[in-house]
C-alpha positions, 0 to 999 in steps of 0.5 A: 546203191541208188536211192531208188534200189534202196527203196525198192529193196526196203519196200520188198522186205516190207512186203515180205514181213507183212505177208500173213504166212511169215507172221503165222510161221513165226508164231507156229515156231514160238508156239512149237518151241514152247509146246516141246517144253511142255512135251519134254516135261511130260515125258521126263516128269511122267512117262519115264518114272512110269516106265522106270517103275519096271527098271531104272527110274530114268528112262534115258539111263537105259543102255547096252554095251556093244563092246566091253567094258562100258565104264569110265576110266580114271580120266572120266573117258568112256571105255567100250562102246555104249548104246544109249537106246533109252535116249532114243526111246525117250525121243521117239515117246516125246515125238509120238506124244507130240504128234498125238496132241497135234493130230487130236487137238489141231488137225482133227478138229480143223478137218472137221471144221473145214468138212463142215464149212465145205458142206455149208457152202456146197448146200448154199451153192446148190440153193443158189443153183436152184434159185437161178433155175427158178428165176430162169423158169419164171422170166420164161413164163413172163416171156411167154405171157408177153409174146401170147399178149402181144400175139392176141393183141396184134390180132384184135387190132384192125 
């Protein structure tokens, strides 16, 4: 590979990395991973025991058996066909909690902020339009006054 191509590839790669959206995406992934741990801890430490108060202590142990027997044999191999719907329920709860937190703590406040910002910008644009219209009217009055002066000035000179 020629020296110019190496430099252009490296320059392109550097430009790609320095884009704001790449950095934002990397931060979002890291924060999302940390947030997932928090949500999973809440589900396993709070939600599962609350649901477990009505049954088993671990929500993930809820299951049904599609084909009997659903017990491990002496080698530890599961016999029958178990359906672990507790795992699905736990994942759904984790998703709902994550979605609620993201919506109420991130999406909703940002939407309100953007709406207020758009309203402010619209008000500023309206004010600027009124000022421009006022300036145009003032310039027209000055023009008319100058034309009137010029017209009266021409008539008074012999």
